[in-house]
N, C-alpha and C positions, 0 to 999 in steps of 0.2 A: 851725284852720290848724297844718300842721306846718313846721318851719323847715328848711330846705335849705343846707347849707353848701357853697359851691364855692371852691375854691382857684384863684389865678392868681398865678403867679410866685411872690412871697413874701407876698402879701396873702391874706387869707381874708375873704370877705364873706358875710353870711348875709341870706337873703331868704326871705319868706313864701311858701308854696306851698299850693296847694288840697290837701285831704286826699285826693282821689281819684287823685292823681298816684303813682304806683308807681315804686320805684327799680329799676332793672333793673342786676342783677350780670351784668358782662363780664368775659371773660378776657382779658388783654391779650396784645397780639401782639408778638413780640420779633424782629427780624431781625438781631441782634447776632452777632457771631462766636462767643459762648459758646454760642448756640442752634444755630449750624450747625457746631459742633465736632465731633470723633471723637466715637465711642460705643463703648462697651467691650461688645460682644455676648457675650462670653465668659462674663458672669455671668449670663445668661439662658439657663437650660437649656432648649434646644427638642429634643425627642423627635420620633419619626416623627408627622407631623401627620395621616395617614390614618387616620381612625377614632378612637373614643373607647377610653379604657383597658377599657371594659366589651364594647365589640365585640371588641377584640383578644383579651380572655380568652375570650370566646365561640368566637371563631375558633379558639383552641388546643384547645378541647374540642371543637366541633362543626364543623370546617371547611366551608365551602361554595364550591365550585369556581368559581363566578362572581364572588364576591368575592375569591378569591385572586389573580384577574387584575389586580385594583385594586392589591393589595399588593405584587406582584412587581416593579414600577417598570420594566417592560419588559426585565427580565433574563432570559435563557433558564436553566431549571434545568440542573444538573449532576449531579442524581441525584434519588432518590424517598424519600418518608418512609414506612416501613413499621414497623408497631407502635411508634408515637412515637420511632423512630429514623430519622435520616438516613442514607442509603446512597448513596455516591458511585458513580457508573457511569462508568469512564473513557471509554467510547464517546461519552458525551454531553460531555465536556469538549472544547472546541473546540481543535483543534491548528493552530497557526499555522506555516506553512512560509515562511521567509524565505531567498532565493537569496543566495549570497555573492557581493558585488559588489565584491569585490577586483581591482583591475586592470580594472575595466570604465570604459570611456573616455566613454560618454555620461553627460550630466549629467540630472537629474531637472527641468528647467526648458525649457520650449518659450516661445519668446519670442513676443508679440503681433504681430511685425513678419513673421513667416512668412506667405509669400502663401497664400490659401485654394485649396485642391485643388477644381477643378471638373471632375467627370467624369459623363459622360452614362450612359445607363442601358445596360446589357450586354445586347443583344437575340440573337436567334437568328443574325443576319448576322455580328456579332461573334464569336460561338460558333463559326461554320462558319470564320472566317479565323483564329482562334486554334488550331483542332484539326486541320483538314483542308488548308488553303490550302499550307504548305509540302510536305506529301506529293503534292499534286497537281501543283505546280509542278516538284517534284524527278521526278516520274513523266513530264510532258511533255518534260523536258530530256532525259531518259535514254531516252525511247521506250520506256517501262514500260506503255504502254496497249493495250488489244485495239482491234480494229476499232471496236467499239461504244463506246467510250470509257470502260470499265470498267478498274479497274487489273489488270494481269496478275499482280502479287504484292501482294494486299490484306492491309492492317494488320489488327490484332484490332478496331478501332473500324469499319473497313469492313466486316466480317464479320458485324456484328450487324444482326439484324433490327429493324424501329422498336419492336416490343413489348419486345424483350430491351434495347435503348437506353433506353427509357424506365423500365423496371425499375431498371437498372443507374444511372440518374440520380436516381432516387428513393431508392435504397438508403441505408442509413445510412453515414455517413462518405463519400460519394461525392464531397463538395466537398474532401476532404484529398487527392486524386489528380490 
């Protein structure tokens, strides 16, 4: 039999234990302020963690395009490496154009109290009213219609055939005019 010493307060007692009982080492858990205090992470040198030293050394001598995507960290390149030298290409450097906002009256904030704008779909009838209705009303008012109801002085839009109007509507930049 082995003897196990147990401490309680200021008293130490000794008791006999069987030999098959093993003592288990345990690490104490502390929740004191010293354990939760500040850490000085400047003393821990942390280099780029993506890959080992040997992989990085191998990548310098024999680069793999698939692995280079892992190491670029999502940054677009601003040049190319040719013959072990980096050459910067001015066209690859992003150019940020910022307008001069001196004297600009609007503020860069939109309040949440602004009412929602609810607008229906813009259909063919809406397009007709937006483009032709004023011209037709003006022609009727000034008696500029022929006997069959066609305009006596047609505008450019009224002279277009169906195919020409479709081509014009589908052309690039047609929504700008």
